[in-house]
C-alpha positions in Angstrom: 99.0 82.1 101.0 97.1 80.0 98.4 94.1 81.3 99.1 95.3 84.7 98.8 96.5 83.8 95.4 93.2 81.7 94.6 91.9 84.4 95.7 93.4 87.3 93.9 92.6 85.6 90.4 89.6 85.7 90.9 89.4 89.0 91.0 91.3 89.4 88.3 89.2 88.1 86.2 86.3 89.6 86.9 88.3 93.2 86.8 88.9 91.8 83.1 85.0 91.3 82.5 84.1 94.1 83.5 86.8 96.5 82.6 84.9 96.7 79.0 82.4 98.0 80.3 82.9 101.1 81.5 86.9 103.8 82.3 88.4 101.8 84.8 92.4 101.7 86.0 93.5 98.7 88.0 96.9 100.2 89.9 99.2 97.5 91.7 100.2 99.5 94.7 102.5 98.9 97.6 100.7 100.2 101.2 102.7 102.2 102.2 100.7 104.7 100.8 97.2 102.3 102.0 94.9 105.2 103.5 96.1 108.2 101.0 95.5 106.6 98.4 92.6 104.8 98.6 91.2 108.3 99.7 92.6 110.1 96.2 91.1 107.0 94.1 87.9 107.8 95.8 87.7 112.0 94.8 88.9 110.8 91.5 86.0 108.4 90.9 83.9 111.4 92.0 85.4 113.4 89.6 86.1 111.7 86.7 84.0 108.6 86.0 86.3 106.1 86.2 86.1 103.3 88.2 89.6 102.1 90.2 90.6 99.2 91.2 93.2 99.4 93.8 95.1 95.9 94.7 97.4 96.5 98.1 100.5 94.4 99.6 103.9 94.3 99.5 105.9 96.1 96.7 108.0 92.6 95.7 104.9 90.8 95.7 102.2 93.0 93.8 104.8 93.7 90.7 104.8 89.7 91.1 101.3 89.9 90.2 101.4 92.4 87.7 103.8 91.2 85.8 101.9 87.7 86.1 99.3 88.4 85.0 99.8 91.1 82.9 97.1 93.4 83.8 97.8 96.9 85.1 97.3 100.5 84.7 99.7 101.6 87.3 102.2 100.2 89.3 103.0 102.5 93.1 104.9 101.0 95.5 106.0 101.6 98.8 109.4 103.1 97.7 112.0 103.5 95.0 114.2 100.1 95.8 110.5 98.1 93.9 109.9 101.0 91.0 114.0 101.0 89.9 113.3 96.8 90.1 110.1 97.2 88.0 111.9 99.3 85.4 115.2 96.6 85.4 112.3 94.5 84.0 110.0 96.5 81.9 107.8 96.4 83.7 106.8 100.4 83.7 107.3 102.7 81.2 110.2 104.5 82.7 109.2 108.4 81.2 106.1 108.5 82.9 107.7 107.8 86.2 106.9 110.4 89.0 107.8 111.3 92.9 104.5 111.6 94.7 105.7 111.5 98.6 108.2 111.2 101.1 109.3 108.9 104.2 111.2 108.9 107.1 111.8 104.8 109.1 111.2 104.9 113.1 109.8 102.9 115.8 106.9 102.5 115.8 105.1 101.6 119.7 102.1 101.0 120.6 100.5 104.8 122.5 101.3 105.5 125.8 104.2 103.8 124.7 104.2 100.6 128.2 107.6 99.1 127.6 109.6 102.4 127.5 111.5 102.0 124.2 113.5 104.7 123.8 115.7 103.8 121.2 117.1 101.4 119.1 119.2 99.5 121.6 115.4 99.1 123.4 114.2 96.6 121.3 117.0 94.8 122.0 115.9 94.3 125.8 114.4 90.9 126.5 111.0 91.9 127.0 110.3 93.5 124.2 108.4 91.7 121.3 109.6 93.4 118.1 108.5 93.0 113.9 110.0 94.1 111.2 108.1 93.3 107.1 109.4 90.7 105.1 112.7 92.2 103.5 112.1 89.1 101.0 109.3 91.7 99.2 108.1 94.7 101.4 110.3 98.0 100.7 109.9 98.5 104.9 111.6 95.6 105.6 114.7 96.5 103.4 114.7 99.9 104.9 114.5 97.5 108.0 117.6 95.9 108.5 119.9 98.0 106.6 118.7 100.4 109.6 120.1 97.5 112.3 123.2 95.9 109.9 124.7 99.4 109.8 123.4 100.7 113.0 124.0 97.8 115.6 127.3 95.4 116.1 127.3 92.2 114.6 126.3 90.7 117.4 123.7 92.8 118.3 121.9 91.8 115.2 122.5 88.4 115.5 120.6 88.7 119.2 116.9 90.8 117.2 117.4 88.1 114.3 117.0 85.2 117.0 114.1 87.5 119.1 112.6 88.3 115.8 108.6 87.6 116.8 108.2 87.2 112.8 108.1 88.9 109.5 105.0 90.6 108.0 103.3 90.5 105.2 102.7 94.7 103.8 103.1 98.1 105.3 99.5 97.7 106.8 100.5 94.4 108.3 103.2 95.9 110.0 101.1 99.1 110.9 98.6 96.6 112.8 100.8 93.9 114.6 101.4 97.1 117.5 97.5 98.1 116.9 96.8 94.4 117.7 98.9 93.7 120.6 100.6 91.2 118.6 104.1 93.1 119.1 105.6 95.2 121.2 107.2 97.4 118.4 107.8 98.1 115.1 110.7 99.3 112.6 107.9 101.0 110.2 107.8 104.6 108.9 106.8 107.7 110.8 103.4 108.1 109.0 102.2 104.4 110.8 101.1 106.8 114.1 99.0 109.3 111.9 97.2 106.5 111.0 96.9 105.3 114.0 96.6 108.0 116.2 94.8 106.6 119.0 96.5 102.9 119.7 100.0 103.9 117.7 102.9 105.6 118.2 106.8 107.2 117.1 109.8 107.0 119.1 112.4 108.9 116.5 115.3 106.6 115.4 119.0 108.2 115.5 119.4 110.6 112.6 123.0 108.8 112.2 120.2 105.5 112.6 118.5 106.5 108.9 121.1 105.7 106.0 118.5 107.5 103.8 115.1 108.7 103.1 112.6 107.0 101.2 110.2 108.1 98.9 106.6 106.6 96.9 107.2 106.9 92.9 104.7 106.0 90.9 104.6 104.9 86.6 102.7 103.7 83.9 102.1 100.3 83.7 103.5 98.7 80.6 100.6 96.6 80.6 97.6 99.5 80.3 95.7 99.6 77.9 94.1 103.6 78.4 97.9 105.2 79.4 95.9 109.0 78.8 94.1 107.5 81.8 97.1 106.3 83.8 98.2 109.3 83.8 95.6 111.8 84.8 95.4 109.9 87.7 99.8 110.6 88.3 98.1 114.3 87.6 95.4 114.2 90.3 97.7 112.7 92.8 100.5 115.5 92.0 98.2 118.3 92.1 97.5 120.5 94.8 94.1 118.3 96.0 96.0 115.0 95.5 98.7 116.5 97.3 96.4 117.7 100.5 95.4 113.9 100.7 98.6 112.9 101.2 99.6 116.0 103.5 96.2 115.3 105.7 97.0 111.6 106.1 100.8 112.9 107.4 103.4 111.9 104.8 105.4 114.6 104.1 105.5 116.3 100.5 109.5 117.3 100.0 112.5 116.2 100.5 113.3 119.1 102.9 110.1 118.5 104.9 111.9 114.8 105.7 115.5 116.0 106.6 113.6 118.9 109.2 111.5 116.0 110.7 114.4 113.5 111.1 116.4 116.7 112.2 119.3 116.2 109.7 120.1 115.8 105.6 119.8 111.7 104.1 120.4 110.3 100.6 116.6 110.6 98.7 115.9 106.6 97.6 117.6 104.7 96.3 118.7 100.9 97.2 119.3 98.2 99.5 120.4 94.7 99.4 119.4 93.2 102.7 122.0 90.3 102.9 120.7 86.9 102.2 121.1 85.9 105.6 117.7 87.6 106.0 115.7 85.9 103.6 116.6 82.7 104.9 113.4 81.5 106.5 111.7 83.9 106.2 108.1 83.8 107.8 105.3 85.7 108.0 102.1 86.1 110.2 
């Protein structure tokens, strides 16, 4: 962790040194949007000549980095939970917030589903190794805990926590631990299986096990020195070209698309207060 912090500050110093010499945007982003955002940034760079620097990680962790550094032009968390927190902290210009895409929680397993996982309670089997994102700084972790707390009995929740292999530090790491074979399953976003279809596949949760559908918002940071350019990037993401990039990567572009896949209409966004017991002794690989 110390090495990561030192690397972040070193890279930030380099960014500050060169930012004044060219058009440049610094975006703090939750990694739930990573593949599509990387492609969108490359296209925006070609279209405008603006260099786009991306800092990915757990939504809570990158928000802390943005607040500590007083730098950044855009905040692009993995769900509404952390955008609401960013607004409470005065970290973003709330009038610039826009919704980009929508996400549905699901079980992600290795291609071929070698452990024959068919539903949530299969994750409780002794031979199934399972992980979730860290609910203290990764929005996906809060969604996973919400699914577990509202779908399992207290005894089943205790069993799940006892056999939990680890917490992961971002959405990208949550998908990767299955692809790398470190665990057999994660509670993740359905889109993970489309990031890496060669190694991953999705097992749908029952509609009643999903409390809400997530969405990925974006807003201009209050630290931005170029609000117009930052808003241009938002407009690009919401344009037909930008939306096509996210659709190609498997994201839902409307709540209705998410409901149709899940099989039931659900609340969109909102927040879930993670019980303190889930945050005690949290560890990451």
